[in-house]
Kinemage of the C-alpha trace (Angstrom):
@kinemage 1
@onewidth
@group {chain A} dominant
@subgroup {mainchain}
@vectorlist {calphas} color= white
{ca met a 1} P 120.477 93.931 97.856
{ca ser a 2} L 117.461 92.366 96.232
{ca ser a 3} L 114.595 91.790 98.625
{ca gly a 4} L 111.977 89.778 96.784
{ca asn a 5} L 111.331 92.596 94.364
{ca gly a 6} L 114.431 94.260 92.999
{ca cys a 7} L 112.434 97.467 92.623
{ca ala a 8} L 112.049 97.942 96.353
{ca ala a 9} L 115.419 99.661 96.508
{ca met a 10} L 114.738 101.801 93.421
{ca arg a 11} L 114.650 105.550 94.111
{ca gly a 12} L 114.737 108.738 91.989
{ca gly a 13} L 112.160 110.339 89.729
{ca glu a 14} L 113.596 109.256 86.376
{ca gln a 15} L 114.186 105.677 87.383
{ca arg a 16} L 110.712 105.526 88.978
{ca met a 17} L 109.117 107.075 85.918
{ca lys a 18} L 110.665 104.582 83.550
{ca gly a 19} L 109.919 101.709 85.914
{ca ile a 20} L 113.336 100.216 85.422
{ca cys a 21} L 114.713 98.261 88.350
{ca thr a 22} L 118.269 97.863 89.286
{ca asp a 23} L 118.078 94.152 88.544
{ca gly a 24} L 116.843 94.846 84.965
{ca gln a 25} L 113.196 93.814 85.521
{ca ala a 26} L 110.502 96.149 84.319
{ca ala a 27} L 108.045 97.414 86.963
{ca thr a 28} L 105.014 99.607 87.055
{ca pro a 29} L 106.148 103.047 88.189
{ca pro a 30} L 104.657 103.981 91.524
{ca ala a 31} L 102.784 107.054 90.175
{ca leu a 32} L 101.249 104.892 87.459
{ca arg a 33} L 100.362 102.172 89.982
{ca asp a 34} L 98.594 104.750 92.164
{ca ala a 35} L 96.836 106.269 89.186
{ca leu a 36} L 95.624 102.791 88.110
{ca arg a 37} L 94.245 102.202 91.624
{ca leu a 38} L 92.322 105.487 91.441
{ca val a 39} L 90.986 104.827 87.966
{ca ala a 40} L 89.978 101.326 89.029
{ca arg a 41} L 87.927 102.711 91.890
{ca ala a 42} L 86.068 105.478 90.025
{ca glu a 43} L 86.034 107.368 86.718
{ca gln a 44} L 88.699 110.100 86.835
{ca phe a 45} L 89.531 113.214 84.803
{ca thr a 46} L 92.986 114.455 83.856
{ca ser a 47} L 93.404 117.453 86.103
{ca gly a 48} L 91.702 115.793 89.058
{ca leu a 49} L 93.922 112.702 88.807
{ca ser a 50} L 96.985 114.887 88.401
{ca leu a 51} L 96.078 116.761 91.552
{ca lys a 52} L 95.617 113.573 93.496
{ca leu a 53} L 99.004 112.311 92.391
{ca gln a 54} L 100.603 115.640 93.243
{ca lys a 55} L 99.164 115.394 96.780
{ca lys a 56} L 100.823 112.011 97.088
{ca gly a 57} L 104.177 113.675 96.422
{ca tyr a 58} L 104.914 112.670 92.814
{ca ser a 59} L 106.924 114.951 90.526
{ca arg a 60} L 105.405 116.640 87.454
{ca val a 61} L 107.395 114.247 85.240
{ca glu a 62} L 106.017 111.186 87.045
{ca ile a 63} L 102.451 112.548 86.954
{ca arg a 64} L 102.708 113.406 83.292
{ca phe a 65} L 104.028 109.952 82.468
{ca ala a 66} L 101.162 108.257 84.433
{ca val a 67} L 98.455 110.475 82.954
{ca asp a 68} L 99.727 110.162 79.412
{ca thr a 69} L 100.003 106.401 79.783
{ca leu a 70} L 96.357 106.127 80.962
{ca val a 71} L 95.084 108.500 78.262
{ca asn a 72} L 96.880 106.539 75.554
{ca ala a 73} L 95.446 103.292 76.936
{ca gly a 74} L 91.925 104.773 76.882
{ca met a 75} L 91.595 104.443 80.626
{ca leu a 76} L 91.505 108.193 81.307
{ca asp a 77} L 89.150 110.310 79.148
{ca asp a 78} L 87.860 113.728 80.110
{ca thr a 79} L 84.991 113.581 77.628
{ca arg a 80} L 83.797 110.241 79.008
{ca tyr a 81} L 84.111 111.546 82.567
{ca ala a 82} L 82.123 114.629 81.587
{ca arg a 83} L 79.352 112.536 79.921
{ca leu a 84} L 79.046 110.260 82.950
{ca trp a 85} L 79.080 113.160 85.437
{ca ile a 86} L 76.451 115.109 83.433
{ca ser a 87} L 74.246 111.997 83.111
{ca ser a 88} L 74.489 111.483 86.867
{ca arg a 89} L 73.528 115.088 87.606
{ca val a 90} L 70.656 115.021 85.127
{ca lys a 91} L 69.179 111.956 86.850
{ca arg a 92} L 69.431 113.708 90.206
{ca gly a 93} L 67.691 116.799 88.877
{ca ala a 94} L 70.493 119.174 87.911
{ca asp a 95} L 69.791 122.869 87.708
{ca ser a 96} L 70.713 124.066 84.223
{ca pro a 97} L 73.094 123.398 81.332
{ca arg a 98} L 75.100 126.564 82.208
{ca arg a 99} L 75.609 125.310 85.754
{ca leu a 100} L 76.662 121.835 84.551
{ca leu a 101} L 79.197 123.497 82.219
{ca ala a 102} L 80.462 125.879 84.914
{ca thr a 103} L 80.898 123.154 87.481
{ca leu a 104} L 82.911 120.898 85.164
{ca cys a 105} L 85.051 123.757 83.862
{ca gly a 106} L 85.649 124.697 87.517
{ca lys a 107} L 87.040 121.185 88.053
{ca gly a 108} L 89.579 121.850 85.305
{ca ile a 109} L 87.980 120.166 82.281
{ca asp a 110} L 88.287 122.053 79.007
{ca arg a 111} L 85.201 124.061 77.999
{ca arg a 112} L 85.010 122.469 74.539
{ca thr a 113} L 85.186 119.005 76.087
{ca val a 114} L 82.318 119.825 78.420
{ca ala a 115} L 80.258 121.428 75.638
{ca thr a 116} L 80.690 118.277 73.512
{ca ala a 117} L 79.642 116.104 76.358
{ca leu a 118} L 76.623 118.291 77.074
{ca lys a 119} L 75.523 117.979 73.470
{ca glu a 120} L 75.849 114.226 73.657
{ca val a 121} L 73.935 113.795 76.916
{ca val a 122} L 71.404 116.667 76.941
{ca asn a 123} L 69.061 116.089 74.012
{ca ala a 124} L 65.773 118.054 73.627
{ca asp a 125} L 63.794 115.711 75.864
{ca val a 126} L 66.408 115.806 78.618
{ca glu a 127} L 66.683 119.575 78.268
{ca ile a 128} L 62.968 120.205 78.545
{ca ala a 129} L 62.888 118.000 81.726
{ca leu a 130} L 65.784 120.017 83.133
{ca leu a 131} L 63.979 123.181 82.327
{ca arg a 132} L 60.728 122.096 84.011
{ca arg a 133} L 62.603 121.197 87.187
{ca phe a 134} L 64.633 124.373 87.057
{ca ala a 135} L 61.583 126.574 86.422
{ca glu a 136} L 59.709 124.806 89.236
{ca lys a 137} L 62.528 125.569 91.651
{ca lys a 138} L 62.781 129.141 90.499
{ca arg a 139} L 59.032 129.621 89.863
{ca ala a 140} L 59.825 130.956 86.394
{ca arg a 141} L 56.588 129.812 84.840
{ca ala a 142} L 54.700 132.288 86.978
{ca gln a 143} L 56.556 134.961 85.093
{ca ala a 144} L 56.011 133.342 81.700
{ca asn a 145} L 54.740 136.531 80.149
{ca asp a 146} L 57.744 138.394 81.368
{ca gly a 147} L 60.551 138.582 78.793
{ca phe a 148} L 63.007 138.675 81.663
{ca ala a 149} L 62.178 135.073 82.656
{ca arg a 150} L 62.807 133.822 79.147
{ca glu a 151} L 66.050 135.719 78.936
{ca ala a 152} L 67.190 134.448 82.394
{ca leu a 153} L 66.465 130.913 81.342
{ca tyr a 154} L 68.333 131.399 78.089
{ca phe a 155} L 71.247 132.728 80.174
{ca glu a 156} L 71.107 129.437 82.158
{ca gly a 157} L 71.947 127.610 78.955
{ca phe a 158} L 68.482 126.423 77.799
{ca ser a 159} L 68.123 126.552 74.034
{ca ala a 160} L 65.685 128.880 72.346
{ca glu a 161} L 63.754 125.940 70.809
{ca val a 162} L 63.264 124.303 74.226
{ca leu a 163} L 62.240 127.602 75.758
{ca asp a 164} L 59.624 128.104 72.977
{ca cys a 165} L 58.172 124.658 73.696
{ca phe a 166} L 58.197 125.374 77.437
{ca phe a 167} L 56.442 128.713 77.232
{ca asp a 168} L 53.929 127.455 74.647
{ca glu a 169} L 52.756 124.626 76.966
């Protein structure tokens, strides 16, 4: 019953997860194969990749195996994804650090992971550039003497040091 690849006839979550074929040859489990295709196309993050595999009909066990395998191989890294995503948004003129954090957390990435990535990507120079663009959009500089403007910008995730530089300009 072997048709070219003995794995073609293989069925069942545990057998698929282990990647063991009926003829004894090892094979890449289908969930892992699909996960590899997705990772090869674009940077992925754990919960996003898991959701994509779930939509393809894979079981939790198969998804967990594929995700763990890619994490252990260094091919799936939420911090790396967050750094790249933040860098991309900063280049496009992102709004504020708080909104970057909220968006990534909303995608299912751990808050500490996002905070770490933000610290790595958004240095003082990047933050002041973000603040200038954000203030221009919101016309915050016109209210520079208003303590509310400073507080609102602080709430948006801009550091006190960067706000001091901004309002002293």
